[in-house]
N, C-alpha and C positions, 0 to 999 in steps of 0.2 A: 481557362476560357471564361468568357462573360456572356451571360444570356440576359437579354432584356425582354420583359414580358409586359404587355399592356392588356388589361382585363377591363371589360365594360360590364358592370353589374346593374341589374334592374332592381330597383327598390320601390316599396310602397310606403311612403312616409307622411304624406300630407292628408289628414282627415278633413281638411277644410273644403276640399273640392269633393262634391258628392254627385253621384249619378244613381239613377234608379234602374234596376234590372228586374225584368219580369221573368219569373221562373215558372215554367209549365211542365210539371211532371204528374204522374198518376196520383200521388198522395196529396198534393196541395195545388190544385189547378188554379192558375191566375194569381199566385202569391207574389206580392211585391217586396223586394229585398232592397235595403238601403246599403249600397256599397260605398264606404267612406274613405277610399284611398285611390291613388292613381300611380302610374309607373313613371319613374324618372331614371335617367341614365347617369351612373357614377363611374368615372374613369379612375382606375387604380394602376399605378406603375410600380413594378417590382423588378429589382436587379438581383440576379443570382450569380455568384462567382464560384466556379467549380475548378478545383485544382487536383492534379493526379496524386494518388497515394504514394507512399514511400516505396511500396512494392512495384508500382508502375514505373516510377523513376528509375529504380534499379534495373528493371527489365529493359527500359529504353537505353540505359547506359551499356548494358551487355550487348544489345543489338548493334549499337553504334560501334563499339570496340571490335566486335567480330566482323562487322561490315567493312571496317577499314582494313582488317587483316585479309579478308577474302578479296577485296578490291585490289590490294597490292599483289596477291598471288595471281589473280586473273590477268592483271597487267603484265606480270612477269611472263606468263605463258604466251600471251599475245606478242610481246616484244621479242621473245626468243624465236617464235614461229616466223615473225617478219624479218628476222635477222637485223634487228636494230643495232645501230652503231653504239658500242659501249663507251666511246669517247665523249658522247653527249652527257651533260650533267644530269639531266632529268632521267635518262635511261639508266645511268650509273646509280643514281639515288634509288630508283625503283628496284633495280636488281639487287643492290646491297641491302636495302631494307627488307625486301621480301625473303632474302636468303636466311635471315634469322628465323622466320616462320616455316621455311621449307626444310631447314637443316635436320630437324628430328625425323623426317621422313626419308632422308637419303639412305639408301642401302636396303630398303624394304624389298625391292624387286632386284632381279639380277642385273637389269639394265636401268639406269636412272634417267637416260635420255636417248631418244632416237634422232639421228642426224641424217639430213638429206640436203646436200649442197651446203649452203650456209645456215639453213633453218635448223632449229632444234626443237623437238617436242619433249619438254621437260616432264617426264613421267612422275618424278618425285614431287614436282609442284602440283600435279593433278591429284596425287595421293594426299598431299598436304591440304589441298582445297577440300577434299572429301573429309579428311580427318578433322580439320578446324570446323567444318559445318556440323559434323556429328557432335563435336565437343560443345558447340553453341547450343544445339538442341538439348543436350544434357543439362547445361547450365541454365537455360531457360526453363526447363522442366523443374529444376531444383528451386529456382526463384519463384515459380508459380505456386509452389507448395506454401510459401510464406506470405502470399498476397491475400489480403482480406477484402475482396471486392464483393459488393452485394450481388446476390444471385437473382436473376430475373425469372419469374415463374410464368 
């Protein structure tokens, strides 16, 4: 990210312009003071470039990878519920790709799927979605241990 900042500073630099100020307080009533400066405006531009740390980049990569896995599993669940035609290339790609991530969770329950008509509720895919989400939390927790971000107090 790039941040642009414009700052206007007030300075007193020219003693050639003089004005007279009358100070009236209890210790010196009616004292005249010679103030030899005036205010000018100076514009200062500054550009700051902020890049994420290595730990933040690792965290983003982990979230991206697990997000893709979870999206594939959710699409699998929806397509099976809607009785999508497996002859379609996109449906076949999603079902075959997501099978890799669902396979470790097949057999956890007595029934891996509930069938009604042509629709299938893939219980193993739901278990896989929960399992991959928990694994993502654990990996994110572990990567946060190695991040060195400044703490804001």
